[in-house]
C-alpha positions as CSV (number, residue, x, y, z in Angstrom):
1,M,40.1,12.4,-31.6
2,G,39.2,8.7,-31.3
3,D,40.5,5.3,-31.2
4,F,42.8,4.1,-34.0
5,E,44.3,0.9,-35.1
6,I,47.7,0.3,-36.8
7,I,47.7,-2.6,-39.2
8,F,50.9,-4.2,-40.4
9,E,50.2,-5.9,-43.7
10,G,51.5,-9.5,-43.3
11,G,51.6,-9.1,-39.5
12,L,54.4,-8.1,-37.3
13,T,56.7,-10.9,-36.3
14,A,59.8,-10.8,-34.1
15,R,61.8,-10.8,-37.3
16,D,59.8,-8.0,-38.8
17,R,60.4,-5.9,-35.6
18,Y,64.2,-6.6,-35.8
19,E,64.3,-5.7,-39.5
20,M,62.3,-2.5,-39.4
21,E,64.5,-1.2,-36.6
22,A,67.8,-2.4,-38.4
23,R,66.7,-0.9,-41.7
24,G,65.1,2.2,-40.3
25,Y,62.1,1.7,-42.5
26,R,58.7,0.2,-42.5
27,S,56.1,0.3,-45.3
28,H,52.9,-1.5,-45.9
29,V,51.3,-0.1,-42.7
30,K,47.8,1.3,-42.5
31,V,46.0,3.3,-39.8
32,T,42.3,2.9,-39.4
33,L,40.5,5.8,-37.8
34,H,36.8,6.7,-37.8
35,G,36.0,3.9,-40.4
36,N,38.7,5.2,-42.8
37,T,42.0,3.6,-43.7
38,Y,45.2,5.6,-44.4
39,P,48.4,4.1,-45.8
40,V,51.5,5.3,-43.9
41,L,55.2,4.5,-43.9
42,F,57.9,5.1,-41.4
43,Y,61.5,6.2,-41.8
44,D,64.2,7.0,-39.3
45,A,66.5,10.0,-40.0
46,V,69.4,7.8,-41.0
47,R,67.4,5.9,-43.6
48,L,65.9,9.2,-44.8
49,A,69.4,10.7,-45.3
50,Q,70.5,7.6,-47.2
51,V,67.6,7.9,-49.6
52,L,68.4,11.6,-50.1
53,E,71.9,10.7,-51.1
54,E,70.5,8.9,-54.1
55,E,67.3,10.9,-54.7
56,T,66.9,14.7,-55.1
57,F,63.7,14.7,-52.9
58,I,61.2,12.5,-51.1
59,A,57.4,13.3,-51.4
60,E,55.2,10.6,-50.0
61,P,51.7,11.0,-48.4
62,G,51.6,9.4,-45.1
63,L,55.4,9.6,-44.5
64,I,56.3,9.7,-40.8
65,V,59.9,10.2,-39.7
66,L,60.9,8.8,-36.2
67,Q,64.0,8.8,-34.2
68,K,63.9,5.0,-34.3
69,V,61.5,2.8,-36.2
70,D,60.0,0.5,-33.6
71,E,56.5,-0.4,-32.7
72,E,56.4,1.7,-29.5
73,R,57.5,4.9,-31.4
74,M,55.2,4.2,-34.2
75,R,52.2,3.9,-31.9
76,E,53.2,7.0,-30.0
77,A,53.6,9.1,-33.2
78,V,50.3,8.0,-34.6
79,A,48.5,8.7,-31.4
80,K,49.9,12.2,-31.3
81,L,49.1,12.7,-35.1
82,V,45.5,11.6,-34.4
83,Q,45.2,14.2,-31.6
84,E,46.6,16.9,-33.9
85,G,44.2,16.1,-36.8
86,Y,47.0,15.0,-39.2
87,F,44.9,12.3,-40.8
88,E,42.2,14.7,-41.7
89,H,44.6,16.0,-44.4
90,L,45.2,12.7,-45.9
91,K,43.1,10.9,-48.5
92,P,41.8,7.6,-47.1
93,E,41.9,4.5,-49.3
């Protein structure tokens, strides 16, 4: 296990929080864990479905789908994924 940090490139302002929830999407996020950095991105199910209406598939390393894209759920998901060893299967930057 271990401690982790979520880094939002460009910071995370009140406007960013509003927009990521409204859009159901947040990219340019990194997780640092055990000295390694992993790029991740977050979608909600609605946004994922919208993308799949235009694309035939989605294949993105570090893709995490949430019920709602907000900071609390992002942190909860990353914490659980750290416990489950998810990041051991990703290639760090």
